[in-house]
VONU-989510 format. One record per residue (C-alpha): x, y, z. Coordinates in steps of 0.2 Angstrom, whole numbers, padded with zeros to 4 digits, always signed. Example, Ala and Ser with C-alpha at 12.3 -4.5 7.8 and 13.67 -1.06 7.14 Angstrom:
% VONU-989510
+0062-0022+0039 +0068-0005+0036 
***
This chain:
% VONU-989510
+0000+0000+0000 +0007+0017-0005 +0013+0028+0009 +0015+0047+0010 +0034+0044+0014 +0036+0035-0002 +0028+0049-0012 +0039+0062-0004 +0055+0051-0007 +0050+0052-0026 +0047+0070-0025 +0065+0073-0019 +0072+0062-0032 +0085+0071-0043 +0088+0064-0060 +0101+0076-0066 +0101+0077-0084 +0092+0061-0087 +0074+0057-0089 +0062+0050-0077 +0048+0039-0084 +0032+0040-0074 +0019+0027-0079 +0001+0025-0074 -0011+0011-0079 -0029+0007-0074 -0029-0011-0071 -0047-0012-0063 -0055-0029-0065 -0071-0022-0070 -0063-0013-0085 -0051-0028-0089 -0058-0044-0083 -0043-0054-0089 -0026-0046-0093 -0031-0034-0107 -0023-0020-0099 -0006-0027-0106 -0012-0022-0123 -0016-0004-0117 +0001-0003-0109 +0010-0008-0125 +0000+0006-0134 +0004+0019-0121 +0023+0015-0121 +0024+0015-0140 +0015+0032-0141 +0027+0039-0127 +0043+0032-0137 +0037+0041-0152 +0034+0057-0143 +0051+0058-0134 +0058+0075-0135 +0069+0076-0151 +0081+0087-0142 +0087+0074-0130 +0105+0068-0132 +0108+0050-0139 +0113+0043-0122 +0098+0051-0113 +0086+0045-0126 +0093+0028-0126 +0091+0026-0107 +0073+0033-0108 +0068+0020-0122 +0076+0006-0111 +0066+0012-0096 +0050+0011-0107 +0055-0007-0113 +0058-0012-0095 +0041-0006-0090 +0032-0015-0104 +0041-0031-0099 +0036-0028-0081 +0017-0026-0085 +0018-0042-0096 +0028-0053-0085 +0031-0046-0068 +0015-0038-0062 +0002-0048-0054 -0015-0040-0051 -0020-0046-0033 -0033-0042-0020 -0041-0025-0023 -0028-0018-0034 -0036-0006-0047 -0021+0004-0053 -0002+0003-0056 +0012+0016-0056 +0030+0014-0061 +0044+0026-0060 +0060+0022-0069 +0077+0031-0072 +0090+0017-0075 +0105+0029-0076 +0101+0035-0058 +0096+0018-0051 +0077+0022-0050 +0064+0008-0051 +0049+0009-0041 +0032+0000-0044 +0017+0003-0034 +0000-0007-0035 -0013+0006-0031 -0030+0003-0022 -0039+0015-0034 -0040+0018-0053 -0028+0030-0061 -0028+0038-0078 -0018+0029-0092 -0003+0040-0093 +0016+0040-0098 +0026+0055-0093 +0044+0056-0098 +0051+0071-0089 +0064+0079-0079 +0056+0074-0062 +0043+0061-0057 +0025+0065-0061 +0016+0062-0045 -0001+0071-0046 -0011+0055-0047 -0002+0048-0032 -0008+0063-0021 -0026+0059-0025 -0023+0040-0021 -0016+0046-0004 -0032+0057-0002 -0044+0044-0007 -0036+0030+0002 -0028+0036+0018 -0020+0024+0030 -0028+0021+0047 -0021+0014+0063 -0034+0006+0074 -0032+0003+0092 -0044-0008+0101 -0043-0005+0120 -0048-0015+0135 -0044-0014+0153 -0029-0025+0152 -0025-0026+0134 -0024-0018+0117 -0024-0023+0099 -0016-0014+0085 -0022-0015+0067 -0020-0006+0051 -0033-0002+0038 -0026+0003+0021 -0031+0001+0003 -0046-0009+0007 -0036-0022+0018 -0034-0025+0036 -0018-0030+0043 -0015-0036+0061 +0001-0029+0068 +0002-0034+0087 -0006-0035+0103 -0001-0029+0121 -0006-0035+0138 -0004-0027+0155 -0004-0034+0173 -0019-0024+0178 -0027-0033+0194 -0044-0039+0194 -0058-0027+0199 -0062-0026+0218 -0075-0037+0224 -0092-0029+0228 -0089-0032+0247 -0073-0022+0247 -0081-0006+0241 -0087-0001+0258 -0070+0000+0267 -0055+0010+0266 -0045-0005+0260 -0056-0008+0245 -0054+0011+0240 -0036+0009+0241 -0036-0006+0231 -0047+0002+0218 -0035+0017+0217 -0021+0005+0214 -0031-0004+0200 -0035+0013+0192 -0017+0018+0192 -0013+0002+0183 -0026+0005+0170 -0020+0023+0167 -0002+0017+0164 -0009+0003+0153 -0018+0016+0142 -0004+0028+0142 +0008+0014+0136 -0005+0009+0122 -0005+0028+0117 +0014+0029+0116 +0015+0013+0106 +0001+0019+0094 +0011+0035+0090 +0027+0025+0088 +0018+0013+0075 +0010+0028+0067 +0027+0035+0063 +0034+0018+0057 +0019+0013+0046 +0016+0031+0040 -0003+0032+0046 -0014+0047+0042 -0026+0044+0056 -0029+0035+0072 -0046+0026+0076 -0050+0020+0093 -0062+0006+0099 -0067+0002+0116 -0076+0011+0130 -0078+0030+0131 -0069+0030+0147 -0053+0021+0141 -0054+0031+0124 -0054+0047+0133 -0039+0043+0143 -0030+0037+0127 -0033+0054+0118 -0027+0063+0133 -0011+0053+0133 -0008+0055+0115 +0005+0069+0110 -0002+0085+0103 +0001+0082+0084 -0007+0065+0084 -0022+0070+0096 -0029+0081+0082 -0028+0066+0070 -0038+0054+0081 -0053+0052+0069 -0065+0045+0081 -0071+0031+0093 -0079+0015+0087 -0091+0004+0097 -0080-0011+0093 -0074-0024+0106 -0055-0029+0106 -0061-0046+0098 -0069-0038+0083 -0066-0047+0067 -0055-0039+0053 -0070-0037+0042 -0080-0028+0056 -0065-0016+0059 -0064-0012+0040 -0083-0008+0039 -0083+0002+0054 -0068+0012+0049 -0074+0016+0032 -0091+0021+0039 -0083+0033+0051 -0071+0040+0038 -0086+0044+0026 -0096+0052+0040 -0081+0063+0046 -0078+0068+0027 -0096+0073+0025 -0096+0084+0040 -0079+0091+0036 -0085+0095+0018 -0101+0103+0024 -0091+0114+0036 -0078+0119+0023 -0093+0124+0011 -0101+0134+0025 -0085+0144+0028 -0082+0147+0010 -0100+0153+0006 -0099+0164+0022 -0083+0172+0015 -0091+0175-0002 -0105+0184+0006 -0093+0194+0017 -0082+0198+0002 -0067+0189+0010 -0051+0182+0001 -0060+0169-0009 -0062+0164-0027 -0075+0154-0036 -0077+0146-0053 -0064+0135-0062 -0053+0149-0070 -0050+0158-0054 -0048+0143-0043 -0035+0135-0056 -0025+0151-0056 -0025+0152-0037 -0019+0134-0035 -0006+0136-0049 +0001+0152-0040 +0001+0144-0022 -0012+0157-0016 -0026+0144-0011 -0027+0136+0006 -0043+0126+0005 -0052+0120-0011 -0070+0115-0011 -0076+0106-0026 -0093+0098-0032 -0089+0079-0032 -0098+0078-0049 -0091+0093-0057 -0080+0090-0073 -0073+0101-0087 -0062+0099-0102 -0045+0108-0102 -0027+0106-0107 -0011+0099-0099 +0007+0100-0103 +0014+0083-0106 +0032+0088-0100 +0029+0099-0085 +0011+0096-0080 +0005+0114-0082 -0014+0115-0083 -0024+0127-0093 -0041+0131-0100 -0035+0136-0117 -0026+0126-0131 -0009+0131-0137 +0009+0131-0130 +0014+0129-0112 +0019+0146-0105 +0032+0137-0094 +0041+0126-0106 +0034+0130-0124 +0028+0112-0127 +0011+0110-0136 -0003+0107-0123 -0013+0091-0124 -0031+0089-0121 -0036+0084-0104 -0054+0077-0103 -0054+0078-0083 -0046+0095-0079 -0055+0096-0062 -0047+0080-0056 -0030+0087-0062 -0034+0103-0052 -0038+0092-0036 -0022+0083-0038 -0012+0099-0041 -0020+0106-0025 -0016+0091-0015 +0002+0092-0022 +0003+0110-0016 -0002+0105+0001 -0020+0113+0000 -0034+0106+0010 -0047+0098-0002 -0065+0095+0001 -0075+0086-0012 -0094+0088-0007 -0110+0083-0015 -0122+0097-0011 -0126+0103-0029 -0139+0117-0025 -0127+0126-0014 -0111+0123-0025 -0120+0131-0039 -0115+0147-0031 -0097+0143-0033 -0099+0137-0051 -0093+0120-0046 -0077+0124-0037 -0070+0138-0026 -0055+0141-0014 -0051+0150+0002 -0035+0161-0001 -0020+0166+0009 -0019+0181-0003 -0027+0187-0019 -0018+0181-0035 -0014+0193-0049 -0027+0195-0062 -0023+0184-0078 -0028+0170-0088 
***
C-alpha cells in the first residue's frame, strides 16, 4: 500500500540530466476482466517512445527508451493484479538507479510522462482517497493494534498489561477496598498511556494518516489525553468495537466513520467558503479563478462539487494546466487535451499542500460554479 513517505521520497528524487519515466495504468478488474490492460500498456509505451523530446541527447534518449521497454516487460511478465488492486504506477530512471512499482487501491488515468522529475499528481489523489488508518482496540488489560489501508486490514500486534482484577463488591465499603481500587485505576491509566505511546510509535513507522479507537468511552478518553499533541488532532473518532472484533468488522466500521467525518468536514468547509463569499473575503469561485489560485500557491482550501468535470489542457512535459489550447507558458511544449481537468486541479491542489474537500451538495455549490477556494492572498489577475 502506497505511503506518503514513499511519495515524498519520489518528489525529492533528482535525475540530473536524465529522464524519469512515470507510468500509470488502470488495471481495474471491472474494466479488464482478464489481462487486457497489457495491450493498453503496449499502446501507451509506443506512443510515449514516439513522442520523446527530439532534443534529447543520444545517451539520454537511449536510457529513456530502455526504461520504457523495461516497464512494458514488467506489465507483461512481472506484475500480478492481486486483491483490490485497481491501478499501477511505475517510476524508472535506470542511469540513476530508480525503479519503483506501486500497485494502487484506486484507478488512475492511463498515462506515460517522460520528464525531468517524477510526475506524482495521481499519487496525491490516491493518498487522499485511500488514507492509512491505525486502529487501536482497547480493553482494561490489553490492546490490539491493526492497520486499515487500501481496502485491507492487517493485524500488527497485541499488548497485555498486569492490571489486577476489579475489587469485589464487598470491598467497596471499606478503606482497604478504596485503596485497592485506586491501585487498579493507576494500573489501567499506565496501561492506556503505554498503548497511546505505542500507537504513536507505530503511526510513525507505518506512515498512518489517522488513528481510530475502539473500546469504552472512558478508556478512549484517557487514550486521547495521553496522545502527544500532533497526533491528538488526528484521532478520527471512537468506534463501538470490542477488542475481539473481526477484521471485516473493523474495516466496515472504519470506512463508515471516515465517510461520516468527510461529509461533516466538507459541509463545514462549504459553509465557511460561502460565508466568506458573502462577506467579500479572500476567496475565489469558478474554475478559472480557482485554477489560477492553485497554480500560483495562493489557495489554502479548495472545495469542489464531487460531480463537477470540465475539459481543459495539460502540458505533457511539466504538467502545467490550462483552460486554453496552445503552447505551455512554462516550457513551450504543445498542450494536450485533458478530458478531466477538475481531477487534475484536485491533484495539483493536494500536491501543493492545500486542504481539499469534495462535497455533494449541488444546489449550494451552484453558487461557486462547481469549485471555489479560500485564499492566503489574492492572486494577480490573468488567464
